[in-house]
C-alpha positions in Angstrom: 14.6 -9.5 204.5 17.4 -10.3 202.3 15.8 -13.8 201.3 12.6 -11.7 200.7 13.9 -9.4 198.2 15.7 -12.1 196.4 13.2 -14.4 196.4 10.4 -11.1 195.3 13.4 -10.5 192.3 13.4 -14.3 191.1 9.7 -14.2 190.9 9.3 -11.3 188.8 12.1 -12.4 186.3 10.4 -15.8 185.9 6.7 -13.8 185.4 8.8 -11.7 182.8 10.9 -14.2 181.0 7.4 -15.8 179.8 6.8 -12.7 178.0 7.4 -11.5 174.6 7.2 -8.4 172.0 6.8 -10.7 169.2 3.9 -13.1 168.8 4.7 -16.2 167.8 3.4 -17.7 164.4 2.4 -21.6 164.0 3.5 -21.2 160.4 6.3 -19.4 158.6 4.9 -16.0 156.9 6.7 -15.0 153.4 7.8 -11.7 153.6 6.6 -9.8 150.4 9.5 -7.5 150.2 12.7 -6.5 151.6 12.7 -2.6 152.4 15.9 -0.4 151.2 16.7 -2.9 148.4 18.7 -5.5 150.6 18.5 -8.1 148.5 19.9 -6.1 145.3 22.8 -7.9 144.0 24.2 -4.1 144.0 25.1 -1.9 146.9 22.0 0.3 147.8 22.3 4.3 147.3 24.9 3.4 145.0 24.9 4.2 140.8 24.4 -0.4 140.7 27.7 -0.5 142.4 28.9 -4.1 143.0 31.3 -5.5 145.7 33.2 -9.3 144.3 35.5 -10.9 146.4 38.5 -13.0 145.3 40.9 -15.3 147.1 44.2 -13.8 147.7 47.4 -15.3 148.9 49.4 -13.9 152.0 52.2 -15.3 153.7 52.1 -16.6 157.3 54.9 -18.6 159.4 54.5 -22.4 159.1 54.8 -25.1 161.8 58.8 -25.5 160.3 59.3 -21.9 160.9 59.4 -21.2 157.2 57.1 -18.5 155.2 53.9 -20.1 153.8 51.0 -19.0 151.4 47.7 -19.2 152.8 44.6 -17.5 151.4 42.2 -14.7 152.5 39.3 -13.4 151.1 39.5 -9.7 150.1 37.3 -7.3 148.0 38.4 -6.9 144.1 40.5 -5.7 142.8 43.0 -6.5 145.8 44.8 -3.0 147.1 48.1 -3.6 149.3 46.3 -1.9 152.4 43.4 -4.4 152.2 45.7 -7.3 151.8 48.4 -6.3 154.7 45.4 -5.4 156.8 44.4 -9.4 156.4 48.2 -10.1 157.2 48.1 -8.5 160.3 44.9 -10.7 161.4 47.3 -13.5 161.7 46.6 -16.9 161.4 43.1 -18.5 161.9 42.1 -20.8 164.2 42.7 -23.7 162.3 46.0 -22.4 161.1 46.8 -21.9 164.7 45.9 -25.4 165.4 47.9 -26.6 162.8 50.9 -24.6 164.3 51.2 -21.9 161.9 51.8 -18.3 163.6 52.7 -15.0 162.5 55.8 -12.7 163.0 54.2 -9.7 163.1 53.5 -8.1 166.1 49.7 -7.9 166.9 50.1 -3.9 167.6 51.6 -3.1 164.5 49.2 -0.4 162.7 49.3 0.3 159.0 49.2 4.3 158.4 49.0 3.5 154.5 49.8 1.3 151.9 50.1 1.1 148.1 51.6 0.0 145.3 52.8 2.5 142.7 51.7 0.8 139.2 54.4 3.1 137.2 56.9 1.3 139.2 56.0 -1.8 140.5 57.2 -0.7 144.2 55.0 -0.9 147.3 55.4 1.5 150.3 53.8 0.1 153.2 53.7 2.9 156.0 53.5 1.9 159.4 53.1 3.4 163.2 55.6 1.9 164.9 59.2 0.0 164.2 60.0 -3.7 163.5 63.3 -3.1 165.4 62.2 -4.7 168.9 61.8 -7.8 167.2 64.7 -10.5 167.3 66.7 -10.9 164.4 64.9 -14.1 163.4 61.1 -12.5 163.6 62.4 -9.4 162.1 63.6 -11.3 158.6 60.6 -13.6 158.9 58.0 -10.4 159.6 59.8 -8.5 156.6 59.4 -11.8 154.4 55.8 -12.0 155.3 55.2 -8.2 154.0 57.5 -8.4 150.9 56.0 -11.8 149.8 52.3 -10.9 150.3 53.1 -7.4 148.8 54.5 -9.2 145.7 51.2 -10.9 144.6 49.7 -7.6 145.1 51.5 -5.8 142.5 54.9 -4.7 144.0 56.6 -7.0 141.4 60.2 -4.9 142.0 59.9 -5.0 145.7 59.2 -3.1 149.0 59.6 0.1 150.7 58.8 0.1 154.6 58.1 3.4 156.4 57.7 4.2 159.9 55.8 7.6 160.4 57.4 8.3 156.7 60.5 7.7 157.4 62.0 5.0 155.2 63.7 2.2 156.9 66.6 0.6 156.3 65.8 -3.5 156.7 67.6 -6.3 157.4 67.9 -8.8 154.9 68.3 -12.8 155.3 72.3 -12.2 153.8 72.7 -10.2 156.9 72.8 -6.9 154.7 70.5 -4.1 155.1 68.3 -2.4 152.1 65.8 0.3 151.8 64.2 -1.5 148.8 63.6 -5.3 149.7 62.5 -7.7 146.6 61.1 -11.1 147.2 63.9 -12.3 145.6 65.5 -11.3 148.9 63.4 -13.6 150.7 62.6 -16.5 148.9 65.2 -18.2 150.8 62.5 -18.5 153.8 60.0 -20.2 151.8 58.8 -23.6 152.9 60.2 -25.8 150.7 
């Protein structure tokens, strides 16, 4: 009885596999118009808005355990939140195969990230803290954030917050600070 059901099911599946909803054409057919302005150089439904993309450096951990720049594609002009989200994705498959990693935890979630143009200070607000990382991982993670933020416009430094509370973060010299600068972490760069 079981074999009949299985056999009947297989015969039915074989019969249906030959069916298709789209009739095949022996030659390609040119589509005369694409609906919804999908081939337009601007975003459909907007007042001629365009999106341009640029490559933006982010800092990841190389095979030697130093920080090294790597490129990511982001919309122009680059916003700190967008670039940090790209950084949190970690290294690409090719970078991983070359030994690159990230000190930033996969579970890290950005609540907000902005650069105050008047002061040149970036502020990143996370949902969780980096305190659970080892000392070395903390330094690399903060270095990744500070150096990446500096190329997006946070030239004077970065403030890291957790749920709106400013953190006193670890520096490579063993001290702590609420405003960390790219110069504080230059010693972690490759080369």
